[in-house]
N, C-alpha and C positions, 0 to 999 in steps of 0.2 A: 045673448051676445058678448056683453060686457065681461063675463066671466072668463069665455075662450080667449079674448085679447089679455085678460089679466094672466090668464094661464101662460098663453104663449109667450109673452112679454117677459114672464118671471122666468120661463127656462133660458131664453136669451139673455137676460140680467144675470143669472147664476152663472152661466158660461163666461160671460165677459167679466164677472168678478174673479170667477177662477183664474182668469189669464192675467188680470191686472195683480191680483194678490197671489203670487206664485206659491208662497208657503201656506194658502187655504185651499189651494186647488186639488180637488179631489176626483178628478178625472171625469171626463164628460157625462157620463151615466149620473154619478151621484151631483154633480153639479146641475145637470139638467133637473133631477129629481128636486133638489132642494129648491131651485130657483121655481118650478112648479107651484110647489107649496107656497113659498113666500109670493109667489104673484098671485095665487088665490086668496091668501090673507091680505095683501096688500089692496086688491082690488074691493074685498069686502069691507076691508075697513074705511077705505075711501068712499064706497058707496053709503056705508052707515053716517059718515059724516056729511053725506049730501053733495058729495065733489065726485065728478065725472059720472057720466050715462044717467044721471037723475033728469036730465032733459031729453032724453032719447040719445040718438045716434049722431050727434053733431060732431064737428071736428074739436072741439075743445073737450067734449066727452071722450072721445078717443084717445087723444093725447094725455089726458088726465090717467085714463087706463093704462095705458101704454108705461107712463111714468112711474105710477104707483105698482104696477107687476114688475118691473124691471128693478126696480129701488128694492121692494119686498124680496124679489128673489135675491138680490146681492147680499141683504140683510141676513137671511135665512142661511146661504151658502157660508156667509162669515162665522156664523153661530157653529153650524155643522162643523166646519173646517176647524175653528178654534177646540171644540170638544174632541173631535178625533185626534188632533194633535197631542191635547194634554193626555189622552189616553194611550198614545203611543202607536196609533194607526191600527 
């Protein structure tokens, strides 16, 4: 369940980052895919660090997964957007 939360919040985080950082916006599809990848990575990294979801599905764990997924999604989108901009799209 933690992975699903991370993936969904990553997709949202990727799209929010795309809207906030207009020069890195790659469109809804690429923003979502980048966000999903980043959300999965963010959730996995947090889980390995023992943050979020380690004690079960409590409120703090869910919040940590949402935050980690959203931030991870935004970071991966920023990387993808910067690389694509350097390549000239």
